[in-house]
Backbone bond lengths (Angstrom), bond angles and torsions (degrees), N, CA, C in turn:
res aa  C-N    CA-C-N  psi(-1)  N-CA   C-N-CA  omega(-1)  CA-C   N-CA-C  phi
1 M - - - 1.495 - - 1.527 112.11 -
2 R 1.342 119.86 -21.85 1.461 118.92 -178.69 1.503 113.31 -59.94
3 Y 1.370 115.04 -27.73 1.475 116.87 176.69 1.527 111.94 -65.46
4 V 1.261 119.02 -31.89 1.487 123.54 176.26 1.461 107.05 -61.47
5 L 1.340 118.58 -43.48 1.515 121.70 -177.07 1.517 109.59 -69.59
6 I 1.324 119.14 -30.70 1.484 123.94 172.84 1.494 110.48 -55.95
7 L 1.361 113.30 -48.05 1.471 120.07 178.41 1.461 113.14 -62.65
8 F 1.325 116.82 -42.21 1.505 121.42 177.27 1.505 109.73 -54.83
9 L 1.325 117.73 -37.82 1.475 120.43 177.77 1.502 113.24 -69.45
10 L 1.369 110.85 -42.92 1.505 117.27 -175.76 1.506 112.78 -67.22
11 I 1.269 118.68 -27.82 1.504 119.01 -177.28 1.506 110.98 -81.77
12 S 1.320 118.64 9.86 1.439 120.89 174.07 1.498 111.54 -84.23
13 S 1.324 121.61 2.05 1.447 124.44 -176.84 1.529 111.39 -77.82
14 V 1.312 117.24 89.02 1.440 119.97 -178.10 1.516 108.19 -131.34
15 F 1.342 116.30 147.12 1.427 120.13 -171.62 1.576 108.87 -135.61
16 S 1.276 119.07 89.38 1.389 123.73 -175.97 1.561 110.87 -159.55
17 K 1.336 115.81 161.97 1.417 118.35 -178.18 1.519 114.07 -77.50
18 D 1.301 114.90 -32.01 1.509 119.73 -177.87 1.541 105.62 -160.02
19 I 1.356 112.99 105.67 1.454 117.52 -176.48 1.537 112.93 -135.58
20 S 1.295 116.83 156.32 1.444 123.27 173.09 1.531 107.13 -140.29
21 T 1.304 117.15 122.69 1.449 122.15 -168.56 1.569 111.18 -142.28
22 R 1.356 112.46 145.95 1.493 116.21 172.59 1.498 108.82 -126.67
23 Y 1.349 115.91 140.93 1.458 123.12 174.55 1.547 108.81 -124.24
24 D 1.322 113.25 136.11 1.466 120.68 173.42 1.531 109.49 -96.33
25 V 1.285 116.93 138.27 1.476 123.37 -179.96 1.538 107.85 -110.96
26 H 1.367 115.64 127.69 1.422 124.58 -172.91 1.535 111.98 -126.63
27 V 1.307 119.06 133.81 1.418 123.80 177.70 1.535 108.54 -117.45
28 S 1.334 116.93 134.44 1.491 122.96 -174.77 1.570 110.82 -45.65
29 L 1.308 115.61 -54.02 1.456 123.39 -171.89 1.485 110.38 -76.73
30 L 1.327 118.92 -40.15 1.496 120.78 -168.05 1.559 112.46 -102.50
31 G 1.279 117.93 -8.72 1.481 117.37 -177.45 1.500 109.09 79.47
32 N 1.367 115.29 -150.41 1.456 121.88 -177.33 1.516 111.05 -68.54
33 V 1.295 117.81 120.43 1.487 118.94 -178.08 1.474 113.49 -113.62
34 G 1.366 117.36 -1.06 1.451 115.66 178.18 1.547 112.35 167.70
35 Y 1.240 115.71 -178.67 1.467 121.31 177.77 1.511 108.95 -152.40
36 A 1.369 115.61 157.38 1.489 121.25 179.13 1.465 108.45 -130.37
37 D 1.283 116.86 136.56 1.457 124.27 174.05 1.530 108.75 -108.35
38 V 1.324 113.70 128.30 1.500 118.43 -178.60 1.509 109.30 -122.74
39 T 1.298 117.35 133.26 1.471 122.41 173.43 1.537 109.79 -130.63
40 L 1.356 113.37 143.64 1.471 117.18 177.47 1.536 106.51 -137.93
41 R 1.325 112.84 131.36 1.472 118.07 178.66 1.530 107.63 -127.95
42 E 1.341 115.15 137.69 1.409 120.04 173.00 1.500 112.08 -131.26
43 S 1.334 116.29 139.20 1.440 121.61 -175.40 1.534 111.46 -163.19
44 G 1.315 115.29 123.84 1.451 120.40 176.46 1.521 114.12 59.14
45 G 1.312 116.72 40.97 1.434 118.83 179.29 1.553 116.61 78.70
46 T 1.320 115.45 7.04 1.428 120.02 177.03 1.511 109.15 -118.78
47 Y 1.397 115.00 164.92 1.421 120.91 -177.21 1.514 108.27 -144.36
48 E 1.344 114.90 155.74 1.456 122.79 169.72 1.506 109.98 -146.06
49 I 1.271 119.92 118.02 1.494 124.57 177.19 1.507 107.22 -116.69
50 K 1.366 113.63 137.71 1.481 119.16 -178.87 1.505 107.83 -134.47
51 L 1.322 117.39 136.73 1.416 123.33 176.54 1.545 107.87 -124.91
52 I 1.331 119.57 123.25 1.416 125.26 177.80 1.578 106.82 -116.25
53 A 1.361 112.71 117.15 1.484 115.63 -177.44 1.516 108.32 -111.29
54 N 1.283 117.48 123.34 1.439 124.90 179.65 1.496 111.74 -111.57
55 T 1.346 119.12 135.28 1.453 122.13 171.12 1.519 110.90 -84.04
56 A 1.298 118.44 156.59 1.440 125.09 177.80 1.500 113.56 -143.51
57 G 1.279 120.60 159.64 1.401 124.59 175.45 1.499 114.27 59.22
58 V 1.370 114.81 -133.81 1.486 118.36 -178.98 1.516 112.31 -60.09
59 A 1.323 117.16 -37.76 1.465 123.00 -177.46 1.610 105.63 -61.99
60 A 1.262 118.12 -45.91 1.423 120.14 -177.70 1.582 109.51 -58.18
61 A 1.347 115.39 -44.85 1.462 116.98 179.21 1.539 113.65 -64.92
62 L 1.336 115.99 -37.37 1.488 119.72 -177.62 1.523 108.85 -74.85
63 L 1.309 116.91 -32.52 1.509 120.10 -176.65 1.552 112.46 -101.07
64 K 1.312 118.50 13.20 1.418 124.84 175.18 1.591 111.06 57.57
65 D 1.350 111.47 51.86 1.529 119.34 178.82 1.490 111.65 53.97
66 R 1.320 117.12 41.10 1.497 120.10 -178.04 1.511 112.47 -60.98
67 V 1.279 117.75 135.83 1.498 124.25 170.40 1.479 105.56 -127.33
68 E 1.336 117.47 128.57 1.484 121.62 175.11 1.499 110.20 -120.73
69 T 1.312 112.00 138.04 1.482 118.19 -178.54 1.530 107.32 -129.20
70 F 1.347 111.99 136.81 1.471 121.19 178.00 1.499 109.83 -127.71
71 M 1.333 117.29 130.88 1.480 118.06 178.83 1.571 108.92 -137.23
72 S 1.290 113.39 133.74 1.463 119.89 175.33 1.473 110.23 -125.14
73 R 1.358 115.77 130.45 1.441 121.12 -174.75 1.549 105.23 -132.37
74 G 1.401 115.98 136.35 1.465 116.90 177.33 1.563 109.47 -178.72
75 R 1.358 113.71 -142.53 1.465 120.13 -168.73 1.547 108.15 -122.99
76 V 1.352 116.59 153.16 1.432 118.58 172.80 1.551 103.96 -108.73
77 V 1.356 113.38 115.32 1.416 119.42 -174.80 1.563 109.47 -119.24
78 D 1.299 117.53 116.09 1.518 122.38 -174.28 1.479 111.29 48.56
79 G 1.316 117.49 46.11 1.427 122.29 179.05 1.516 118.24 77.12
80 K 1.273 119.11 3.11 1.373 125.47 -178.76 1.581 111.08 -107.35
81 Y 1.297 118.45 137.85 1.448 124.20 178.35 1.542 109.03 -86.48
82 V 1.384 113.61 116.38 1.471 118.37 -176.64 1.527 107.80 -117.06
83 P 1.335 119.87 112.61 1.440 119.97 -175.56 1.481 114.84 -76.95
84 D 1.338 117.26 146.24 1.424 126.61 167.87 1.479 114.61 -99.77
85 I 1.293 112.60 -35.74 1.493 121.72 -177.78 1.511 111.61 -144.79
86 F 1.246 117.60 141.96 1.455 123.20 175.37 1.508 109.37 -135.60
87 I 1.306 115.66 128.61 1.512 120.74 -179.00 1.507 112.12 -126.03
88 A 1.349 115.30 126.86 1.410 122.50 -179.27 1.580 107.07 -122.03
89 S 1.306 115.50 122.94 1.459 119.70 178.02 1.534 112.22 -125.85
90 K 1.264 115.71 147.46 1.441 123.96 178.74 1.540 110.02 -132.08
91 V 1.302 117.41 124.88 1.427 122.36 -176.44 1.530 108.33 -125.07
92 T 1.328 116.89 130.22 1.452 122.58 170.25 1.500 107.64 -126.02
93 T 1.339 117.65 -169.82 1.504 118.98 -173.79 1.515 108.59 -71.89
94 K 1.328 121.31 -22.29 1.456 120.80 179.93 1.482 116.79 -127.30
95 R 1.311 118.27 -0.66 1.488 119.44 -177.94 1.558 111.14 -136.80
96 L 1.299 113.41 151.33 1.500 120.54 174.01 1.514 106.85 -141.36
97 R 1.311 114.24 131.18 1.480 120.36 177.54 1.494 106.66 -133.13
98 V 1.366 116.30 126.22 1.441 123.33 176.46 1.501 109.29 -121.93
99 Q 1.368 116.43 122.25 1.433 121.91 176.36 1.492 110.91 -114.92
100 T 1.363 115.36 117.56 1.447 120.12 -175.76 1.594 107.31 -113.57
101 Y 1.308 114.99 122.57 1.462 124.05 -179.76 1.441 111.50 -105.89
102 Y 1.388 118.70 123.33 1.487 122.46 178.16 1.550 106.12 -109.45
103 F 1.366 113.59 122.37 1.425 122.26 179.00 1.509 112.83 -87.74
104 D 1.299 118.42 128.66 1.487 123.28 168.50 1.551 106.63 -119.17
105 H 1.355 113.20 92.19 1.509 116.92 -170.82 1.523 108.75 -71.10
106 E 1.324 121.19 -26.88 1.474 120.93 179.74 1.523 111.94 -70.83
107 K 1.302 113.26 -39.42 1.546 115.98 -178.83 1.568 108.54 -88.24
108 K 1.359 116.97 -11.45 1.437 122.29 -174.83 1.556 111.09 59.17
109 E 1.329 111.58 52.54 1.483 120.59 -178.94 1.474 110.86 -131.67
110 I 1.299 117.50 149.67 1.475 121.43 173.41 1.528 107.61 -132.68
111 K 1.274 115.10 121.93 1.462 123.97 178.99 1.557 108.92 -91.87
112 L 1.291 118.42 135.31 1.470 119.99 179.33 1.569 106.59 -122.71
113 V 1.339 113.09 125.38 1.429 123.00 171.02 1.503 109.69 -110.72
114 E 1.375 117.70 114.30 1.497 121.88 -176.54 1.484 107.82 -111.96
115 E 1.287 113.75 124.57 1.556 123.84 177.96 1.509 106.25 -113.86
116 K 1.352 111.85 130.70 1.478 119.19 175.43 1.499 113.74 -126.49
117 T 1.291 117.41 138.00 1.426 120.77 174.92 1.584 104.97 -135.21
118 K 1.331 110.45 136.52 1.490 115.05 176.12 1.515 109.58 -144.89
119 L 1.311 114.64 148.89 1.480 121.34 177.08 1.526 108.27 -89.69
120 V 1.288 117.47 126.53 1.469 123.31 178.60 1.543 109.66 -124.16
121 N 1.312 115.99 148.52 1.436 119.60 176.72 1.542 109.33 -83.50
122 K 1.310 113.80 131.99 1.483 121.58 179.13 1.512 109.48 -131.01
123 T 1.281 117.36 135.92 1.475 123.62 177.09 1.464 112.63 -106.06
124 R 1.322 114.04 144.29 1.491 119.59 177.14 1.494 108.38 -145.98
125 F 1.337 118.51 157.56 1.380 123.80 175.40 1.525 111.94 -91.37
126 D 1.266 118.18 127.15 1.457 122.28 178.00 1.571 108.72 -101.53
127 P 1.290 115.31 103.97 1.501 119.12 -175.33 1.560 112.42 -64.24
128 K 1.301 115.81 -30.54 1.499 117.04 179.79 1.488 113.17 -66.32
129 R 1.399 110.77 -42.11 1.514 113.93 -177.26 1.490 109.22 -95.58
130 F 1.346 115.75 -7.40 1.475 122.19 177.00 1.531 111.39 55.70
131 K 1.368 111.45 53.31 1.496 117.13 -179.00 1.545 108.57 -155.63
132 I 1.284 114.46 158.03 1.476 120.27 175.24 1.502 109.91 -86.06
133 I 1.308 116.09 129.15 1.496 122.31 -175.61 1.542 107.57 -115.43
134 S 1.362 113.59 132.41 1.424 121.73 175.32 1.543 109.63 -104.05
135 E 1.317 115.73 132.07 1.486 119.18 -176.82 1.520 108.91 -145.44
136 E 1.338 117.10 155.50 1.419 120.81 176.34 1.534 109.18 -92.46
137 V 1.312 118.35 133.33 1.461 123.27 178.23 1.542 107.31 -125.80
138 S 1.349 111.38 154.72 1.488 115.20 177.92 1.528 111.38 -92.03
139 K 1.342 113.24 136.03 1.431 122.56 -179.36 1.507 107.29 -118.38
140 N 1.369 115.64 123.35 1.504 118.82 -171.67 1.523 106.80 -122.10
141 S 1.369 110.40 151.32 1.454 119.27 174.95 1.486 111.69 -150.23
142 V 1.365 118.23 146.62 1.444 122.54 175.88 1.514 110.20 -134.02
143 E 1.322 115.44 130.88 1.467 121.03 -175.81 1.568 106.77 -131.14
144 E 1.338 114.52 139.19 1.478 122.01 176.98 1.524 110.23 -120.02
145 S 1.347 115.13 138.15 1.458 120.03 178.68 1.476 108.96 -156.31
146 F 1.381 116.51 174.28 1.484 122.78 173.61 1.520 106.78 -118.54
147 L 1.307 115.26 137.22 1.475 121.61 -179.69 1.518 108.47 -62.77
148 D 1.324 118.85 145.94 1.390 123.30 178.84 1.508 111.48 -70.66
149 V 1.363 118.22 -28.74 1.456 123.41 -176.51 1.494 108.28 -125.09
150 Y 1.325 115.38 130.59 1.456 120.92 175.95 1.494 113.14 -81.74
151 K 1.318 117.15 136.40 1.460 122.38 179.62 1.521 106.32 -131.66
152 D 1.305 117.14 135.91 1.486 118.57 -175.04 1.505 113.93 -89.07
153 A 1.317 118.85 7.52 1.488 123.56 -177.58 1.550 109.67 -146.59
154 D 1.297 112.43 154.71 1.471 118.08 169.04 1.538 108.00 -109.95
155 V 1.303 118.87 173.93 1.425 123.67 -168.79 1.544 110.01 -61.86
156 L 1.364 117.68 -36.07 1.434 122.09 178.06 1.503 114.01 -70.60
157 S 1.288 117.86 -53.27 1.449 124.36 179.42 1.532 111.16 -61.11
158 S 1.328 114.61 -36.09 1.451 118.39 177.43 1.548 112.24 -62.87
159 Y 1.311 116.24 -42.11 1.449 122.40 178.65 1.590 110.02 -66.62
160 L 1.358 115.01 -40.47 1.427 115.83 174.58 1.504 115.23 -59.23
161 N 1.358 114.87 -25.85 1.454 119.69 -178.58 1.569 112.80 -91.37
162 T 1.287 117.61 0.66 1.408 119.56 -174.45 1.444 118.05 -54.79
163 K 1.381 116.97 -40.66 1.479 121.27 -179.01 1.481 113.46 -64.97
164 T 1.362 117.61 -28.26 1.389 118.61 177.76 1.489 113.21 -93.44
165 T 1.305 118.76 -23.69 1.487 121.92 178.29 1.530 112.05 -84.25
166 C 1.350 117.49 -39.34 1.420 121.55 178.61 1.524 108.60 -103.94
167 N 1.275 117.29 100.22 1.435 122.63 -172.69 1.593 112.53 -139.92
168 S 1.266 116.43 -171.82 1.484 115.35 -175.05 1.492 115.01 -67.13
169 E 1.339 117.25 -19.48 1.487 119.59 175.27 1.429 113.58 -86.25
170 E 1.341 119.46 -33.61 1.456 124.34 178.92 1.459 110.48 -129.74
171 K 1.352 115.67 91.49 1.464 121.91 -171.94 1.528 112.37 -87.64
172 F 1.363 116.45 -0.82 1.467 114.97 -175.63 1.588 107.26 -150.92
173 Y 1.362 117.52 133.87 1.400 120.06 -178.54 1.507 110.05 -160.13
174 K 1.322 117.80 154.96 1.465 124.06 177.46 1.533 111.53 -85.04
175 L 1.339 115.09 130.57 1.473 117.03 -179.11 1.598 106.53 -84.23
176 V 1.266 112.90 121.62 1.487 122.27 176.99 1.486 108.72 -123.55
177 A 1.383 115.76 104.70 1.473 119.03 -172.33 1.543 109.71 -157.14
178 V 1.322 115.75 148.12 1.452 120.62 175.22 1.540 106.52 -68.98
179 G 1.263 115.62 133.95 1.487 121.84 -176.59 1.483 115.24 97.05
180 A 1.317 118.29 -13.55 1.494 122.74 171.95 1.489 109.70 -90.28
181 H 1.352 116.45 -171.90 1.466 117.64 175.77 1.461 113.56 -58.41
182 D 1.246 118.26 156.69 1.518 122.92 175.63 1.543 108.08 -75.75
183 E 1.390 112.05 -177.19 1.442 116.66 -172.97 1.603 114.78 -64.40
184 E 1.356 114.23 -15.16 1.480 117.13 -178.93 1.560 111.97 -93.72
185 N 1.360 116.35 -5.31 1.461 120.99 -177.63 1.559 105.88 -129.24
186 N 1.312 114.49 90.43 1.446 114.24 -177.68 1.474 118.25 -80.48
187 I 1.398 115.91 152.75 1.405 123.48 168.82 1.497 107.90 -121.06
188 T 1.319 117.39 127.27 1.477 118.57 176.23 1.539 108.26 -117.92
189 V 1.342 117.10 148.99 1.438 124.66 -174.06 1.548 107.55 -119.20
190 S 1.302 117.25 130.29 1.487 118.97 172.02 1.498 110.50 -134.41
191 C 1.305 115.62 140.31 1.466 123.28 177.82 1.493 108.43 -89.77
192 L 1.352 115.28 120.11 1.478 117.85 -172.58 1.529 109.56 -84.92
193 K 1.356 115.75 134.98 1.427 122.48 178.80 1.556 109.06 -133.82
194 G 1.311 116.11 163.19 1.448 122.12 174.08 1.504 114.47 58.42
195 V 1.363 116.06 -130.77 1.508 121.26 -175.53 1.514 109.91 -63.02
196 E 1.347 115.95 -39.26 1.490 117.16 178.95 1.535 112.07 -61.64
197 R 1.259 118.23 -40.13 1.505 120.50 176.34 1.472 111.23 -68.82
198 D 1.295 118.93 -42.42 1.487 123.66 178.92 1.539 111.85 -59.03
199 S 1.332 116.10 -35.07 1.473 121.61 -178.79 1.592 106.89 -76.27
200 A 1.321 115.80 -45.46 1.474 118.59 -176.74 1.526 113.38 -69.21
201 I 1.270 119.91 -27.91 1.455 119.75 -172.79 1.555 109.14 -74.58
202 L 1.320 118.77 -13.18 1.442 121.13 178.62 1.516 110.42 -69.05
203 N 1.368 118.23 -14.71 1.441 121.93 179.14 1.495 115.76 -86.81
204 F 1.371 116.30 -3.09 1.478 120.75 -174.53 1.472 114.69 -124.55
205 S 1.266 117.37 168.08 1.451 122.57 178.42 1.518 110.94 -77.05
206 E 1.309 118.92 -175.22 1.437 124.29 -176.19 1.548 107.95 -77.21
207 G 1.321 113.47 161.12 1.461 121.32 177.98 1.530 114.21 83.46
208 I 1.382 116.53 26.72 1.457 120.71 179.32 1.572 106.73 -95.80
209 E 1.321 113.15 139.57 1.456 118.84 176.62 1.560 111.68 -114.29
210 D 1.331 115.76 -81.09 1.440 117.20 178.65 1.500 112.30 -91.54
211 I 1.357 118.55 146.50 1.449 124.68 -180.00 1.490 108.00 -133.90
212 Y 1.354 115.49 130.84 1.435 124.10 179.84 1.485 110.38 -119.65
213 N 1.324 117.61 143.48 1.404 125.18 175.80 1.536 110.09 -109.83
214 L 1.324 113.18 124.40 1.488 119.58 177.48 1.522 107.22 -106.48
215 N 1.330 116.63 120.72 1.462 123.77 174.26 1.393 110.73 -95.02
216 V 1.385 120.39 107.24 1.462 124.20 -173.77 1.462 112.22 -109.03
217 E 1.342 114.71 118.77 1.440 119.99 173.41 1.553 109.06 -72.40
218 P 1.297 120.06 132.50 1.462 123.88 -175.96 1.480 114.73 -70.73
219 F 1.356 119.20 154.77 1.456 121.99 174.56 1.522 110.53 -62.96
220 D 1.302 115.96 -37.33 1.459 120.71 -178.62 1.563 107.38 -97.93
221 K 1.323 116.75 116.12 1.460 120.68 -173.68 1.523 113.25 -62.72
222 D 1.359 114.25 -17.34 1.511 116.87 178.57 1.493 110.87 -77.15
223 D 1.339 118.40 -18.20 1.481 121.72 -179.35 1.494 109.73 -78.71
224 E 1.277 119.92 164.97 1.380 126.00 178.15 1.540 112.17 -83.94
225 I 1.305 115.82 151.71 1.474 119.32 178.60 1.537 105.27 -65.32
226 V 1.352 114.53 144.56 1.469 122.49 -175.51 1.527 109.28 -109.39
227 D 1.318 117.46 132.58 1.438 123.47 172.72 1.596 108.72 -107.57
228 V 1.348 112.95 129.20 1.453 118.95 -179.66 1.509 107.26 -120.70
229 L 1.337 116.17 129.72 1.473 122.27 176.89 1.508 108.19 -99.07
230 V 1.292 117.42 131.16 1.541 120.64 177.04 1.550 105.86 -124.84
231 A 1.308 114.57 133.58 1.404 120.01 -171.90 1.553 111.73 -124.07
232 F 1.356 115.22 135.27 1.425 119.60 -178.98 1.505 114.64 -111.07
233 D 1.298 119.23 150.93 1.506 116.44 -178.44 1.498 107.77 -88.27
234 H 1.358 115.03 -170.38 1.456 119.59 -171.68 1.535 112.07 -71.94
235 D 1.303 121.40 -17.41 1.490 122.60 178.01 1.549 111.21 -90.79
236 G 1.368 116.80 9.03 1.414 120.93 -179.35 1.421 121.51 77.30
237 L 1.347 116.68 17.17 1.481 121.71 179.50 1.490 111.15 -109.53
238 L 1.272 116.56 145.85 1.474 124.55 -177.03 1.581 107.49 -59.81
239 K 1.310 114.73 130.62 1.531 116.90 -179.61 1.527 108.82 -115.22
240 E 1.400 119.83 -44.71 1.512 119.77 -176.50 1.530 105.66 -144.63
241 A 1.328 114.52 160.33 1.386 123.12 169.05 1.493 112.51 -140.20
242 L 1.307 119.89 149.22 1.480 121.75 -173.64 1.554 109.85 -139.68
243 L 1.252 117.01 121.21 1.509 123.14 165.38 1.489 107.85 -106.26
244 G 1.322 116.70 125.43 1.455 124.29 -172.04 1.538 112.58 -67.80
245 E 1.277 118.26 -167.08 1.466 124.58 -174.57 1.526 109.27 -53.53
246 V 1.293 121.14 122.57 1.404 127.90 177.13 1.558 111.04 -116.64
247 F 1.327 116.13 102.43 1.462 121.28 -179.20 1.534 111.40 43.76
248 W 1.328 115.21 -124.50 1.463 120.73 -174.17 1.483 115.46 -90.47
249 I 1.367 113.99 -11.61 1.569 114.36 -175.29 1.462 115.46 -87.93
250 G 1.395 118.97 -14.26 1.456 118.31 174.98 1.474 108.60 96.57
251 K 1.399 110.11 -162.47 1.452 120.72 -179.18 1.558 110.71 -73.62
252 I 1.364 114.79 146.89 1.498 119.49 170.98 1.560 103.79 -118.28
253 T 1.350 112.81 127.65 1.456 119.52 178.05 1.570 111.19 -129.02
254 A 1.307 112.30 149.21 1.502 120.14 175.53 1.565 107.44 -123.28
255 K 1.260 117.43 126.77 1.470 121.08 -179.56 1.557 109.18 -130.42
256 R 1.331 113.15 141.24 1.443 122.26 179.01 1.565 109.28 -72.23
257 V 1.284 114.72 125.18 1.450 115.68 178.54 1.533 115.20 -120.70
258 Y 1.346 113.19 -7.90 1.436 117.43 175.73 1.562 107.04 -147.63
259 H 1.295 119.83 135.86 1.456 122.05 -177.55 1.493 113.50 -152.32
260 K 1.331 116.92 121.33 1.432 120.13 -175.98 1.544 107.85 -135.05
261 I 1.342 117.20 127.63 1.444 123.36 177.30 1.554 109.17 -114.19
262 S 1.328 117.26 127.69 1.372 119.82 -179.62 1.579 109.84 -125.24
263 S 1.296 119.36 152.41 1.430 122.48 177.78 1.502 112.28 -89.99
264 N 1.292 118.41 142.35 1.466 119.00 178.81 1.549 107.78 -74.07
């Protein structure tokens, strides 16, 4: 199921002033396993992009109704999205984790505040009822730290910058961003052209313009490296994504099912 979450991250690649989009995620063996809602707002040189990924069906049961939310907020400087804050949260039936990253680009520092809440079973003796009672209680914790390595982008702002970073002059680069893999699990991005693009476009529906290949090193070193194709339509917005055959579950695809663009 972690590959489904990788796709949820990948479908955040949208490039518009004001958009609202939904993508459905489908697995060959399991059918519809979730959907992701993406919104992007820009105003006065600032931006906020949010991705909410929901599991559904079998995936929801396996992942305990997991919902993941990612939000990046910052400034648009010379056409580049520069984050000031990035928030990643994960909610299941019994756990909540919120990671908030604060960027200080002048000092080249990133502060992380991590908040965790989990429900745990606790027993107590009730003297009035003269019995032991088991109940769920909330256990909370907050930790603050600074990242060992400074990165000037988060995973959402980095994808917003893809069209300017991956271009005709630089067709291949390593993705370095908060919220992506760590230094031991690389993601590389390449803009497909020529024969490579002609071959890749056969996997998608009509109306595809740019196609990018993301080479994702797996979390488990025993697994194979994963290639993900992401395709954009003629207005420069993500339309579809494809992760090829994964073990016994088959292909994983994400397709745009709702799309609205509004002017500020």
